[in-house]
C-alpha positions in Angstrom: 9.8 -67.4 -1.8 11.7 -68.2 1.3 10.4 -67.4 4.7 13.0 -64.6 5.1 12.1 -62.9 1.9 8.4 -63.1 2.8 9.1 -61.5 6.2 11.2 -58.8 4.5 8.4 -58.1 2.0 5.8 -57.9 4.9 8.1 -55.6 6.8 8.5 -53.3 3.7 4.8 -53.2 3.2 4.1 -52.3 6.8 6.8 -49.6 6.8 5.5 -48.1 3.7 2.0 -47.9 5.3 3.5 -46.2 8.4 5.5 -43.7 6.2 2.3 -43.0 4.2 0.3 -42.4 7.4 3.0 -40.1 8.7 3.3 -38.2 5.5 -0.5 -37.9 5.2 -0.8 -36.6 8.8 2.1 -34.1 8.4 0.5 -32.8 5.2 -2.5 -31.6 7.3 -0.2 -29.5 9.5 1.2 -26.4 8.0 5.0 -26.3 8.0 6.7 -24.1 10.6 9.1 -21.6 9.2 12.2 -22.7 11.0 14.4 -22.7 8.0 16.6 -19.6 8.1 16.3 -19.4 4.3 12.6 -18.6 4.8 13.2 -15.4 6.8 10.9 -12.6 5.8 12.3 -9.7 3.8 13.1 -6.6 5.9 11.1 -3.6 5.1 12.8 -0.2 5.1 12.0 3.3 3.8 8.4 2.6 3.0 6.1 5.5 2.1 3.3 6.7 -0.2 2.5 10.3 -1.2 -0.9 12.0 -0.7 -3.3 11.8 -3.6 -4.9 14.9 -5.2 -8.7 15.2 -5.0 -10.5 12.6 -7.1 -7.4 10.5 -7.8 -8.0 6.8 -8.4 -4.4 5.7 -8.4 -1.4 6.1 -6.1 2.1 4.7 -5.9 3.8 3.0 -2.9 7.6 2.9 -2.5 9.5 0.5 -0.3 12.9 -1.0 0.1 13.0 -4.8 0.8 16.2 -6.5 1.8 16.9 -10.1 2.5 19.5 -11.4 5.0 20.0 -14.6 3.1 18.4 -16.7 0.4 16.3 -15.4 -2.5 12.6 -14.4 -2.7 10.3 -13.2 -5.4 7.6 -10.5 -4.8 4.6 -11.6 -6.9 2.1 -9.0 -5.9 0.4 -7.1 -3.1 -3.1 -6.2 -1.9 -4.8 -3.6 0.3 -8.3 -2.8 1.5 -7.8 0.8 0.2 -7.5 -0.2 -3.5 -9.2 -2.6 -5.9 -5.8 -3.9 -6.8 -2.1 -3.3 -6.5 0.1 -4.0 -9.5 3.9 -4.3 -9.7 5.1 -1.6 -12.1 8.3 -0.2 -13.5 8.9 3.2 -15.0 11.7 3.8 -17.5 12.8 6.6 -19.8 12.6 5.6 -23.4 13.3 8.1 -26.2 12.9 11.0 -23.9 9.5 9.9 -22.5 8.6 8.2 -19.3 7.0 4.8 -19.9 5.3 2.6 -17.3 4.7 -1.1 -17.6 3.3 -3.8 -15.4 5.6 -6.5 -14.1 4.7 -10.1 -13.1 7.2 -10.3 -10.3 10.2 -8.6 -8.7 13.1 -10.8 -7.4 15.4 -9.9 -4.5 18.4 -11.4 -2.8 21.0 -10.3 -0.2 23.1 -8.8 -3.0 20.2 -7.3 -4.8 17.7 -5.6 -2.5 14.5 -4.3 -4.1 14.6 -0.5 -3.9 11.5 1.5 -5.0 11.8 5.3 -5.4 9.8 8.0 -7.1 11.1 9.1 -10.5 11.8 5.7 -12.1 12.3 2.0 -11.5 9.9 -0.4 -9.7 7.0 0.6 -7.5 3.6 -0.7 -6.3 0.7 1.0 -8.1 -2.6 1.1 -6.3 -5.5 1.2 -8.7 -9.2 1.8 -7.9 -8.6 3.7 -4.6 -11.5 3.3 -2.2 -10.6 6.4 -0.3 -8.3 9.5 -0.7 -4.8 9.1 0.7 -3.7 11.9 3.0 -0.5 12.8 4.7 -0.3 11.1 8.1 -2.4 8.1 7.0 -1.1 4.6 7.2 -1.9 2.2 4.4 -2.3 -1.5 5.3 -0.7 -3.7 2.6 -0.2 -7.4 2.3 2.9 -8.4 0.3 2.6 -11.7 -1.6 5.7 -13.8 -2.3 6.4 -16.9 -4.3 6.9 -19.9 -2.0 6.8 -17.8 1.2 4.1 -16.6 3.5 2.4 -13.3 2.9 3.8 -10.4 4.9 1.5 -7.7 6.3 2.9 -4.2 6.6 1.7 -0.6 7.1 3.0 2.1 4.8 3.0 5.7 6.1 1.8 8.5 3.8 4.4 11.3 3.9 4.1 14.8 2.8 5.8 15.8 -0.4 8.1 18.2 1.5 9.4 15.2 3.6 10.4 13.3 0.5 11.5 16.0 -1.9 13.7 18.3 0.1 16.2 20.6 -1.6 
């Protein structure tokens, strides 16, 4: 090996050590969400309905929109329920069927709209307390490759939602 190639090799080894140390140090620091593609979904029209006495389940309805990029809702949690599942209701052969979903995607062109009477919704199971009109339900939304988003969902009276 020539003196120049040895020097080049030594420089490459030193630089790789510096890059490794920098990468290792930055791994300990959580990334700051400065990327505009990581904007949180915008919550609109969120509500739940009061539960009848003794009910152990309830549904939450929200609209999530996204200014840009794509995101996938993977779940949710709340201290007022043992679990929250992503569900979908559909009519099949004249009967309403509900099924659990693993995730719900959304994008600027395809906001996620949850409404009573069909389609996706968040199903609270194992309620720890009754849900009454005027309450607010704390919920944490979980996303794939995004930070969790904490929201509060108001409980509205049936007459506020189902007006003739």
